[in-house]
A tleap script that builds the chain and sets N, CA, C and O, in Angstrom:
source leaprc.protein.ff14SB
mol = sequence {
  NMET SER GLU ASN THR VAL THR ALA ALA LEU
  ARG ARG MET GLY TYR THR LYS GLU GLN MET
  THR ALA HIE GLY PHE ARG THR SER ALA SER
  SER LEU LEU ASN GLU SER GLY LYS TRP ASN
  PRO ASP ALA ILE GLU ARG ALA LEU ALA HIE
  MET VAL SER GLY GLU ILE ARG ARG ILE TYR
  ASN GLN SER ALA TYR TRP ALA GLU ARG VAL
  ALA MET ALA GLN TRP TRP SER ASP TYR LEU
  ASP GLU LEU ARG GLU GLY GLY ASN CARG
}
set mol.1.N position { -7.138 3.605 -13.203 }
set mol.1.CA position { -5.992 3.982 -13.979 }
set mol.1.C position { -5.319 2.698 -14.462 }
set mol.1.O position { -5.144 1.753 -13.692 }
set mol.2.N position { -4.958 2.671 -15.685 }
set mol.2.CA position { -4.376 1.450 -16.250 }
set mol.2.C position { -2.908 1.304 -15.839 }
set mol.2.O position { -2.239 2.273 -15.480 }
set mol.3.N position { -2.442 0.076 -15.906 }
set mol.3.CA position { -1.039 -0.201 -15.608 }
set mol.3.C position { -0.121 0.557 -16.567 }
set mol.3.O position { 0.937 1.044 -16.166 }
set mol.4.N position { -0.528 0.655 -17.830 }
set mol.4.CA position { 0.288 1.372 -18.817 }
set mol.4.C position { 0.417 2.850 -18.482 }
set mol.4.O position { 1.473 3.443 -18.702 }
set mol.5.N position { -0.639 3.451 -17.957 }
set mol.5.CA position { -0.601 4.866 -17.573 }
set mol.5.C position { 0.389 5.077 -16.439 }
set mol.5.O position { 1.194 6.008 -16.471 }
set mol.6.N position { 0.325 4.204 -15.434 }
set mol.6.CA position { 1.237 4.302 -14.295 }
set mol.6.C position { 2.677 4.048 -14.752 }
set mol.6.O position { 3.594 4.758 -14.338 }
set mol.7.N position { 2.873 3.053 -15.588 }
set mol.7.CA position { 4.218 2.747 -16.094 }
set mol.7.C position { 4.782 3.929 -16.866 }
set mol.7.O position { 5.945 4.291 -16.685 }
set mol.8.N position { 3.973 4.531 -17.721 }
set mol.8.CA position { 4.438 5.689 -18.497 }
set mol.8.C position { 4.820 6.844 -17.572 }
set mol.8.O position { 5.820 7.521 -17.808 }
set mol.9.N position { 4.036 7.071 -16.527 }
set mol.9.CA position { 4.352 8.137 -15.571 }
set mol.9.C position { 5.672 7.845 -14.863 }
set mol.9.O position { 6.493 8.745 -14.687 }
set mol.10.N position { 5.881 6.596 -14.457 }
set mol.10.CA position { 7.135 6.220 -13.810 }
set mol.10.C position { 8.328 6.468 -14.724 }
set mol.10.O position { 9.359 6.974 -14.282 }
set mol.11.N position { 8.188 6.113 -15.993 }
set mol.11.CA position { 9.288 6.299 -16.945 }
set mol.11.C position { 9.566 7.789 -17.160 }
set mol.11.O position { 10.723 8.198 -17.254 }
set mol.12.N position { 8.494 8.606 -17.239 }
set mol.12.CA position { 8.681 10.055 -17.391 }
set mol.12.C position { 9.386 10.654 -16.174 }
set mol.12.O position { 10.108 11.643 -16.298 }
set mol.13.N position { 9.181 10.060 -15.006 }
set mol.13.CA position { 9.851 10.537 -13.789 }
set mol.13.C position { 11.286 10.037 -13.698 }
set mol.13.O position { 12.022 10.425 -12.792 }
set mol.14.N position { 11.688 9.177 -14.634 }
set mol.14.CA position { 13.067 8.717 -14.685 }
set mol.14.C position { 13.336 7.353 -14.084 }
set mol.14.O position { 14.487 6.920 -14.040 }
set mol.15.N position { 12.299 6.660 -13.617 }
set mol.15.CA position { 12.496 5.323 -13.069 }
set mol.15.C position { 12.620 4.320 -14.209 }
set mol.15.O position { 11.846 4.356 -15.165 }
set mol.16.N position { 13.594 3.429 -14.102 }
set mol.16.CA position { 13.736 2.379 -15.102 }
set mol.16.C position { 12.868 1.200 -14.698 }
set mol.16.O position { 12.356 1.152 -13.579 }
set mol.17.N position { 12.702 0.244 -15.616 }
set mol.17.CA position { 11.890 -0.934 -15.301 }
set mol.17.C position { 12.549 -1.779 -14.227 }
set mol.17.O position { 11.865 -2.551 -13.555 }
set mol.18.N position { 13.852 -1.656 -14.044 }
set mol.18.CA position { 14.544 -2.381 -12.983 }
set mol.18.C position { 14.319 -1.733 -11.619 }
set mol.18.O position { 14.444 -2.396 -10.590 }
set mol.19.N position { 13.988 -0.447 -11.605 }
set mol.19.CA position { 13.802 0.273 -10.344 }
set mol.19.C position { 12.368 0.187 -9.816 }
set mol.19.O position { 12.159 0.009 -8.616 }
set mol.20.N position { 11.385 0.313 -10.703 }
set mol.20.CA position { 9.989 0.339 -10.249 }
set mol.20.C position { 9.049 0.003 -11.398 }
set mol.20.O position { 9.259 0.408 -12.541 }
set mol.21.N position { 8.022 -0.738 -11.063 }
set mol.21.CA position { 6.971 -1.060 -12.027 }
set mol.21.C position { 5.624 -0.711 -11.407 }
set mol.21.O position { 5.505 -0.572 -10.190 }
set mol.22.N position { 4.627 -0.574 -12.248 }
set mol.22.CA position { 3.283 -0.296 -11.742 }
set mol.22.C position { 2.831 -1.418 -10.804 }
set mol.22.O position { 2.244 -1.165 -9.752 }
set mol.23.N position { 3.108 -2.634 -11.196 }
set mol.23.CA position { 2.696 -3.761 -10.368 }
set mol.23.C position { 3.449 -3.783 -9.036 }
set mol.23.O position { 2.972 -4.357 -8.057 }
set mol.24.N position { 4.612 -3.161 -9.006 }
set mol.24.CA position { 5.375 -3.075 -7.768 }
set mol.24.C position { 4.619 -2.353 -6.659 }
set mol.24.O position { 4.789 -2.677 -5.483 }
set mol.25.N position { 3.787 -1.380 -7.018 }
set mol.25.CA position { 2.977 -0.693 -6.017 }
set mol.25.C position { 1.989 -1.664 -5.376 }
set mol.25.O position { 1.773 -1.639 -4.165 }
set mol.26.N position { 1.400 -2.510 -6.196 }
set mol.26.CA position { 0.442 -3.494 -5.686 }
set mol.26.C position { 1.140 -4.508 -4.779 }
set mol.26.O position { 0.607 -4.899 -3.741 }
set mol.27.N position { 2.335 -4.925 -5.186 }
set mol.27.CA position { 3.100 -5.863 -4.387 }
set mol.27.C position { 3.437 -5.261 -3.025 }
set mol.27.O position { 3.281 -5.913 -1.992 }
set mol.28.N position { 3.900 -4.016 -3.035 }
set mol.28.CA position { 4.231 -3.337 -1.776 }
set mol.28.C position { 3.004 -3.196 -0.895 }
set mol.28.O position { 3.062 -3.471 0.303 }
set mol.29.N position { 1.897 -2.769 -1.477 }
set mol.29.CA position { 0.668 -2.598 -0.701 }
set mol.29.C position { 0.223 -3.929 -0.107 }
set mol.29.O position { -0.101 -3.998 1.079 }
set mol.30.N position { 0.203 -4.974 -0.904 }
set mol.30.CA position { -0.212 -6.281 -0.412 }
set mol.30.C position { 0.672 -6.735 0.740 }
set mol.30.O position { 0.173 -7.200 1.764 }
set mol.31.N position { 1.973 -6.603 0.576 }
set mol.31.CA position { 2.903 -7.035 1.620 }
set mol.31.C position { 2.694 -6.250 2.904 }
set mol.31.O position { 2.572 -6.838 3.979 }
set mol.32.N position { 2.651 -4.935 2.803 }
set mol.32.CA position { 2.541 -4.107 4.003 }
set mol.32.C position { 1.181 -4.242 4.675 }
set mol.32.O position { 1.103 -4.263 5.904 }
set mol.33.N position { 0.113 -4.333 3.897 }
set mol.33.CA position { -1.211 -4.504 4.492 }
set mol.33.C position { -1.318 -5.843 5.209 }
set mol.33.O position { -1.868 -5.919 6.308 }
set mol.34.N position { -0.794 -6.896 4.592 }
set mol.34.CA position { -0.817 -8.210 5.238 }
set mol.34.C position { 0.064 -8.239 6.481 }
set mol.34.O position { -0.327 -8.791 7.509 }
set mol.35.N position { 1.245 -7.649 6.390 }
set mol.35.CA position { 2.161 -7.653 7.526 }
set mol.35.C position { 1.650 -6.841 8.705 }
set mol.35.O position { 2.040 -7.093 9.845 }
set mol.36.N position { 0.774 -5.860 8.442 }
set mol.36.CA position { 0.258 -5.031 9.536 }
set mol.36.C position { -0.583 -5.861 10.506 }
set mol.36.O position { -0.694 -5.523 11.685 }
set mol.37.N position { -1.177 -6.950 10.003 }
set mol.37.CA position { -2.027 -7.784 10.839 }
set mol.37.C position { -3.378 -7.164 11.174 }
set mol.37.O position { -4.121 -7.702 11.994 }
set mol.38.N position { -3.698 -6.042 10.550 }
set mol.38.CA position { -4.929 -5.321 10.860 }
set mol.38.C position { -6.112 -5.728 9.983 }
set mol.38.O position { -7.259 -5.444 10.327 }
set mol.39.N position { -5.852 -6.380 8.873 }
set mol.39.CA position { -6.887 -6.566 7.863 }
set mol.39.C position { -7.079 -8.023 7.483 }
set mol.39.O position { -6.136 -8.815 7.492 }
set mol.40.N position { -8.298 -8.354 7.154 }
set mol.40.CA position { -8.635 -9.678 6.661 }
set mol.40.C position { -7.934 -9.875 5.309 }
set mol.40.O position { -8.079 -9.038 4.419 }
set mol.41.N position { -7.186 -10.956 5.145 }
set mol.41.CA position { -6.496 -11.180 3.864 }
set mol.41.C position { -7.443 -11.160 2.657 }
set mol.41.O position { -7.047 -10.727 1.574 }
set mol.42.N position { -8.681 -11.621 2.828 }
set mol.42.CA position { -9.638 -11.578 1.721 }
set mol.42.C position { -10.008 -10.137 1.370 }
set mol.42.O position { -10.214 -9.815 0.200 }
set mol.43.N position { -10.093 -9.275 2.379 }
set mol.43.CA position { -10.391 -7.861 2.119 }
set mol.43.C position { -9.244 -7.209 1.357 }
set mol.43.O position { -9.469 -6.381 0.473 }
set mol.44.N position { -8.023 -7.580 1.698 }
set mol.44.CA position { -6.858 -7.042 0.991 }
set mol.44.C position { -6.893 -7.463 -0.470 }
set mol.44.O position { -6.664 -6.643 -1.359 }
set mol.45.N position { -7.173 -8.721 -0.721 }
set mol.45.CA position { -7.237 -9.213 -2.103 }
set mol.45.C position { -8.324 -8.500 -2.894 }
set mol.45.O position { -8.115 -8.151 -4.056 }
set mol.46.N position { -9.481 -8.279 -2.278 }
set mol.46.CA position { -10.567 -7.565 -2.967 }
set mol.46.C position { -10.168 -6.116 -3.229 }
set mol.46.O position { -10.469 -5.572 -4.291 }
set mol.47.N position { -9.496 -5.492 -2.271 }
set mol.47.CA position { -9.072 -4.103 -2.454 }
set mol.47.C position { -8.079 -3.983 -3.607 }
set mol.47.O position { -8.044 -2.968 -4.303 }
set mol.48.N position { -7.283 -5.014 -3.800 }
set mol.48.CA position { -6.313 -5.009 -4.896 }
set mol.48.C position { -6.922 -5.520 -6.198 }
set mol.48.O position { -6.227 -5.690 -7.200 }
set mol.49.N position { -8.233 -5.760 -6.166 }
set mol.49.CA position { -8.987 -6.202 -7.341 }
set mol.49.C position { -8.514 -7.539 -7.866 }
set mol.49.O position { -8.585 -7.798 -9.067 }
set mol.50.N position { -8.032 -8.390 -6.977 }
set mol.50.CA position { -7.693 -9.743 -7.399 }
set mol.50.C position { -8.984 -10.529 -7.566 }
set mol.50.O position { -9.939 -10.340 -6.812 }
set mol.51.N position { -9.007 -11.382 -8.524 }
set mol.51.CA position { -10.221 -12.104 -8.884 }
set mol.51.C position { -10.575 -13.156 -7.840 }
set mol.51.O position { -9.710 -13.858 -7.315 }
set mol.52.N position { -11.863 -13.243 -7.559 }
set mol.52.CA position { -12.345 -14.320 -6.709 }
set mol.52.C position { -12.846 -15.428 -7.614 }
set mol.52.O position { -13.212 -15.186 -8.764 }
set mol.53.N position { -12.862 -16.634 -7.096 }
set mol.53.CA position { -13.293 -17.758 -7.926 }
set mol.53.C position { -14.801 -17.733 -8.108 }
set mol.53.O position { -15.533 -17.267 -7.234 }
set mol.54.N position { -15.246 -18.218 -9.207 }
set mol.54.CA position { -16.681 -18.308 -9.502 }
set mol.54.C position { -17.204 -17.058 -10.193 }
set mol.54.O position { -17.302 -15.995 -9.581 }
set mol.55.N position { -17.534 -17.191 -11.447 }
set mol.55.CA position { -17.973 -16.035 -12.238 }
set mol.55.C position { -19.212 -15.373 -11.649 }
set mol.55.O position { -19.257 -14.146 -11.558 }
set mol.56.N position { -20.205 -16.136 -11.251 }
set mol.56.CA position { -21.432 -15.566 -10.704 }
set mol.56.C position { -21.131 -14.828 -9.399 }
set mol.56.O position { -21.605 -13.712 -9.187 }
set mol.57.N position { -20.350 -15.450 -8.538 }
set mol.57.CA position { -19.973 -14.815 -7.273 }
set mol.57.C position { -19.264 -13.494 -7.528 }
set mol.57.O position { -19.540 -12.506 -6.848 }
set mol.58.N position { -18.364 -13.460 -8.487 }
set mol.58.CA position { -17.612 -12.259 -8.828 }
set mol.58.C position { -18.544 -11.161 -9.323 }
set mol.58.O position { -18.372 -9.995 -8.965 }
set mol.59.N position { -19.521 -11.518 -10.135 }
set mol.59.CA position { -20.447 -10.529 -10.699 }
set mol.59.C position { -21.313 -9.904 -9.620 }
set mol.59.O position { -21.494 -8.687 -9.599 }
set mol.60.N position { -21.850 -10.719 -8.725 }
set mol.60.CA position { -22.815 -10.219 -7.752 }
set mol.60.C position { -22.204 -9.764 -6.435 }
set mol.60.O position { -22.902 -9.151 -5.627 }
set mol.61.N position { -20.948 -10.038 -6.193 }
set mol.61.CA position { -20.349 -9.723 -4.908 }
set mol.61.C position { -19.353 -8.574 -5.033 }
set mol.61.O position { -18.204 -8.694 -4.608 }
set mol.62.N position { -19.793 -7.464 -5.616 }
set mol.62.CA position { -18.916 -6.329 -5.838 }
set mol.62.C position { -18.575 -5.565 -4.555 }
set mol.62.O position { -17.552 -4.883 -4.502 }
set mol.63.N position { -19.404 -5.668 -3.534 }
set mol.63.CA position { -19.180 -4.873 -2.326 }
set mol.63.C position { -18.614 -5.689 -1.165 }
set mol.63.O position { -18.689 -5.257 -0.014 }
set mol.64.N position { -18.059 -6.839 -1.447 }
set mol.64.CA position { -17.499 -7.685 -0.387 }
set mol.64.C position { -16.459 -6.910 0.419 }
set mol.64.O position { -15.563 -6.284 -0.147 }
set mol.65.N position { -16.588 -6.957 1.737 }
set mol.65.CA position { -15.652 -6.332 2.653 }
set mol.65.C position { -15.593 -4.806 2.498 }
set mol.65.O position { -14.576 -4.193 2.821 }
set mol.66.N position { -16.664 -4.199 2.013 }
set mol.66.CA position { -16.633 -2.770 1.699 }
set mol.66.C position { -16.197 -1.921 2.893 }
set mol.66.O position { -15.277 -1.116 2.753 }
set mol.67.N position { -16.821 -2.071 4.055 }
set mol.67.CA position { -16.488 -1.236 5.216 }
set mol.67.C position { -15.018 -1.411 5.610 }
set mol.67.O position { -14.333 -0.439 5.929 }
set mol.68.N position { -14.547 -2.649 5.584 }
set mol.68.CA position { -13.147 -2.888 5.924 }
set mol.68.C position { -12.220 -2.299 4.871 }
set mol.68.O position { -11.156 -1.779 5.205 }
set mol.69.N position { -12.610 -2.373 3.614 }
set mol.69.CA position { -11.783 -1.817 2.541 }
set mol.69.C position { -11.687 -0.300 2.649 }
set mol.69.O position { -10.637 0.276 2.363 }
set mol.70.N position { -12.783 0.356 3.061 }
set mol.70.CA position { -12.760 1.806 3.246 }
set mol.70.C position { -11.802 2.158 4.386 }
set mol.70.O position { -10.976 3.060 4.244 }
set mol.71.N position { -11.907 1.456 5.513 }
set mol.71.CA position { -11.016 1.694 6.651 }
set mol.71.C position { -9.559 1.419 6.260 }
set mol.71.O position { -8.653 2.154 6.653 }
set mol.72.N position { -9.347 0.361 5.489 }
set mol.72.CA position { -8.003 0.008 5.046 }
set mol.72.C position { -7.422 1.093 4.143 }
set mol.72.O position { -6.245 1.433 4.267 }
set mol.73.N position { -8.221 1.631 3.247 }
set mol.73.CA position { -7.754 2.694 2.353 }
set mol.73.C position { -7.346 3.931 3.156 }
set mol.73.O position { -6.351 4.582 2.835 }
set mol.74.N position { -8.111 4.253 4.196 }
set mol.74.CA position { -7.755 5.397 5.033 }
set mol.74.C position { -6.463 5.127 5.791 }
set mol.74.O position { -5.600 5.999 5.888 }
set mol.75.N position { -6.329 3.908 6.332 }
set mol.75.CA position { -5.101 3.533 7.033 }
set mol.75.C position { -3.907 3.634 6.093 }
set mol.75.O position { -2.858 4.153 6.475 }
set mol.76.N position { -4.059 3.143 4.871 }
set mol.76.CA position { -2.981 3.172 3.873 }
set mol.76.C position { -2.604 4.612 3.544 }
set mol.76.O position { -1.422 4.942 3.448 }
set mol.77.N position { -3.601 5.463 3.372 }
set mol.77.CA position { -3.357 6.877 3.097 }
set mol.77.C position { -2.583 7.528 4.247 }
set mol.77.O position { -1.617 8.258 4.023 }
set mol.78.N position { -3.015 7.257 5.463 }
set mol.78.CA position { -2.326 7.807 6.632 }
set mol.78.C position { -0.894 7.290 6.713 }
set mol.78.O position { 0.024 8.037 7.052 }
set mol.79.N position { -0.708 6.014 6.404 }
set mol.79.CA position { 0.619 5.393 6.410 }
set mol.79.C position { 1.544 6.083 5.401 }
set mol.79.O position { 2.687 6.406 5.722 }
set mol.80.N position { 1.047 6.302 4.194 }
set mol.80.CA position { 1.864 6.964 3.173 }
set mol.80.C position { 2.173 8.407 3.546 }
set mol.80.O position { 3.280 8.886 3.302 }
set mol.81.N position { 1.195 9.112 4.142 }
set mol.81.CA position { 1.443 10.477 4.615 }
set mol.81.C position { 2.554 10.491 5.660 }
set mol.81.O position { 3.424 11.361 5.642 }
set mol.82.N position { 2.517 9.522 6.570 }
set mol.82.CA position { 3.552 9.448 7.606 }
set mol.82.C position { 4.924 9.205 6.994 }
set mol.82.O position { 5.906 9.816 7.413 }
set mol.83.N position { 4.999 8.323 6.012 }
set mol.83.CA position { 6.279 8.069 5.349 }
set mol.83.C position { 6.785 9.324 4.642 }
set mol.83.O position { 7.974 9.637 4.692 }
set mol.84.N position { 5.880 10.032 3.989 }
set mol.84.CA position { 6.267 11.250 3.262 }
set mol.84.C position { 6.824 12.280 4.226 }
set mol.84.O position { 7.725 13.043 3.876 }
set mol.85.N position { 6.285 12.306 5.449 }
set mol.85.CA position { 6.718 13.293 6.441 }
set mol.85.C position { 7.947 12.836 7.221 }
set mol.85.O position { 8.362 13.490 8.178 }
set mol.86.N position { 8.525 11.710 6.807 }
set mol.86.CA position { 9.758 11.251 7.414 }
set mol.86.C position { 9.601 10.194 8.491 }
set mol.86.O position { 10.581 9.807 9.128 }
set mol.87.N position { 8.383 9.723 8.701 }
set mol.87.CA position { 8.168 8.675 9.694 }
set mol.87.C position { 8.636 7.330 9.171 }
set mol.87.O position { 8.915 7.175 7.982 }
set mol.88.N position { 8.716 6.373 10.056 }
set mol.88.CA position { 9.142 5.038 9.622 }
set mol.88.C position { 8.332 3.966 10.315 }
set mol.88.O position { 8.870 2.919 10.675 }
set mol.89.N position { 7.083 4.202 10.503 }
set mol.89.CA position { 6.129 3.323 11.175 }
set mol.89.C position { 6.592 1.934 11.295 }
set mol.89.O position { 5.881 1.091 11.841 }
savepdb mol mol.pdb
quit
């Protein structure tokens, strides 16, 4: 999903650019995943699709940290579910 799609959805929901941006979700995820201490920082960067150095490495290393990224995505999903249900992990 593009950043513009997420931004448009936020604006339709009534959030101003001062309240929330699409990139703000990535910032929050990066901060909380890193602060949890559960995940390799490189796996977090790959999950957020941040670029790795070296064009050849980037092209051929699409599955770097795959198992950890899958576990991290499940943890993140569970974390968001807990927040929605009123938890404060």
